[in-house]
Each structure stands twice: as C-alpha cells, then as structure tokens.
C-alpha positions, 0 to 999 in steps of 0.5 A: 099889736106886735107879739113880744119875743125874748131871744137868747143864744148865738143867733140873737143878733140875726134873729132880732133883725129878722123879727124886727123887720117882720113886725115883732117886738123884742123884749128883755134884750141884753144890753149889747142887743139894745145898743145895736138896735137902739131898743128902749128898756122894757119890763113887758113879759115875752109871749114867745121865748127863743133860745139855742138848742143845747148843741147850738145847731138850731133853736127851741121856741116856746109860746102859745100855739097860734103865735108859734105857728105864725113864727114857724111859718116865717122861719120856714119861708125865710130860711130855706133849709130850716127843718122843724124837728119837733112841735108839741102842745101841752096844757100848763098851769102857771103857778101863782101864789093865792091865785087860781089860773086856768090851764093854757096850751103851751107849744114847743118847737125845735128847729135845725138850722143847716148850711143855707139857714146859717149862711142867711143868718150870717148875712143878716147879722153882717148888716148889723155888725161886721161878721165873718163868713160862717160866723154861726158855725165858727161860733159853735166851735170857738165862741170867745176866740171868734169874738177876738177875730171879729174885733180885729175885723172891725179895725181892719175890714180890708182883711176880711177875706184873709181872716175868713179863709184862715179860720175855715182852714185852721178851725175846720179843715186842719183838724181833719187828719188823713187816716183818722176816724171821722163821723158824718152826723146824718140828722133825721128830719123826722126828729129821730135820733141822729144816725152817725156814720163813721169811717176812716178819712183816706183823702181830702181834696180841699173841701171834699172828704173821702171816707172808707167804711166797712159793714156788718151783714145785711143789705145795701139801702136802695140796691137790694143787694146783700152785704158780703164779707170783705165789702167796703164803701167809699163815701164822698162828702163835699162842703155845700153839696146837696148830696152825699155819695156812697159807692159800695165795693166787693173785697176784690174792689169791684163796684157793686153800686152807688147810693146818693143821699139827698140832703141839706147842704153839707157842713164840714166840721172838725169831726167830719160833716153834718147834714139833714137827710131829706129822705129822697135818694138816688140809687143804681147798681153797677152797669144799670140805670139810676132811679129816684127813691122815696119821693113820697117820704119827702112829700110826707115831710112837707105835708107834716110841715117839717120842711118847706115846699121850696126845700122839697123842690130843691131836693127833687131838682138835685135828684133829677140832676144826678140821674141825668149826670149818671146816665 
C-alpha cells in the first residue's frame, strides 16, 4: 500500500511529481495541485508531512521513522547534493479525548536543497507547468512577482530565455553593489549554525564575485600560518562552482597561501552567496605543493547518512582536479 504524503511549500509541485512517480499517494492536496495532477479529493490522513523550512532553503519532514527512512533514501538518491542536516526520533502521545493511546515514535528530518537539488526540482516542475530557470531560488526571493512573470511565460513561451536572463540579472546580480558589504552563507553539513563570512565586494565579473576580507588574530585554516597585523584575504565565488577560493596576503600584498573550500555548487544571491561546506579542502602555502585535507571528515558525513556517496565522489573529484591544476 502506498504511503500517504501531504506536501506544502514552494517545492510542492516538483515534490508531488517526484513522489507520485515513486509510488507515493498524495493526500490533502491544495486545489491547484489536484488540478495539475488530476488528483481526486480525499479525506485520508497523511502518514508523512513535508513542508518548507522557514527560510525555504529546504524542507522538514515528519512521520514514523521507518517511512521517513525510505523517503530520505529516495531524496538522497534523486537530489545529488541534498544534505540531511538533522534526523531525530522521539516518542509522542497523540492527544485524543476519552481514549488511551500508546505512545509512538515520530521522526523529524531537516534537509537543505543546494544548487543541484533546486535545479533538478526546477526541471521536474517544468514537466508539469511552464517554469523559468532558477524557479525555486527566484521564488524564495520574490514569490508573488515570479508568479506574474511565469504567467507571461505561459502566454509567450518564446520569451523564456530572455525572461530568465532578465530576472537573474535584475533580482540577483544587480543588487550586488561594488564596494558594498556582502556575506557568504557557509552552511555546515553537520547541522551546526551557519558560519557567515562577510567582506567587501571589490569586483564582479559576470557571475563571479571577489570579496576583500580582514582578519582578527589567529591562524589560517589548513596553512598552519599565523594571521599577522594588516593581513587581508581575497575570496572568489562563482555561480555553480564546486569550490570557493580564499587567497591570503600580507600587509605588503605578498601571497601567503591559498585555501579552497570544497562545497555544493555556489548559489549567488542578492546578499552574496550560499553553499554547503563538505568539509574536504585543498590548501597550499605560497610556493609549495597543494594538499587535500580532511577526506575523513567527508567520509564521516557519508557514514552518518548526511550526504550521499555520489556527492562524496563529486567533492573528491573537485579536490583532485584542483590539485592537478595548482601544480
């Protein structure tokens, strides 16, 4: 018997299509979704609830542990860079008047949907209803306005590429002002709080941003070098890139070393950029050979079920390719 799922949020159309294709039953669907998928009305209660996280950068899922485990596997096998930030099980006692009910285990999962996942969900949605490129990212930024542009797409499909380029330029790139403060939202795959990195945007070439950053006292990650007074860093982020490059300089402008953060493909936003740190890195001091760091940290994420093995291979390939290029 198909498990019954209720879906709410900006990913509803794409996830409904994915779930129906995978043998799940959709219940309590909104009228628009029932119409799109020709779903009959039903009063059956859901066994699994999927809804947006508050920031819309992924989803939260609730249900019995065994059912959730199967769904988590489907998501990770389908969405290459999806990251399971949290999975917890606790006993809950449903409250029913005048009826004693045994406690049951309820699982809750929290997923991040980075760039590849959003793009895949965009593609799935476009098989159901005309959708613009970067649909889900744009919907996070301007939900109602996007609806008006996609209504225009429905009338004038020949304008698709022009609309896509216009919205990406106007809604994402244009707000990034040179000499303005921007931030990088470096999401931790371990589920820890986001570690934002802030800097001044000193250059933008197309979809590549260069930030200048200053540092307090301490040491540089992976380089085992001290941070000295007057040191600064140049951080380069590029839309869709599987790494973020950090170059560290002395007060006099002499290169001290470079550090490459391996991550899910970078997503540019009006505030800067967002990506998930996959723990593995490449580092090299000036004039020395590069080295891959923290492979075991990435392997541990796979062992814990946080990321899939395909994403692990992609991250390792990115690191190995960087080492070859730097040499």
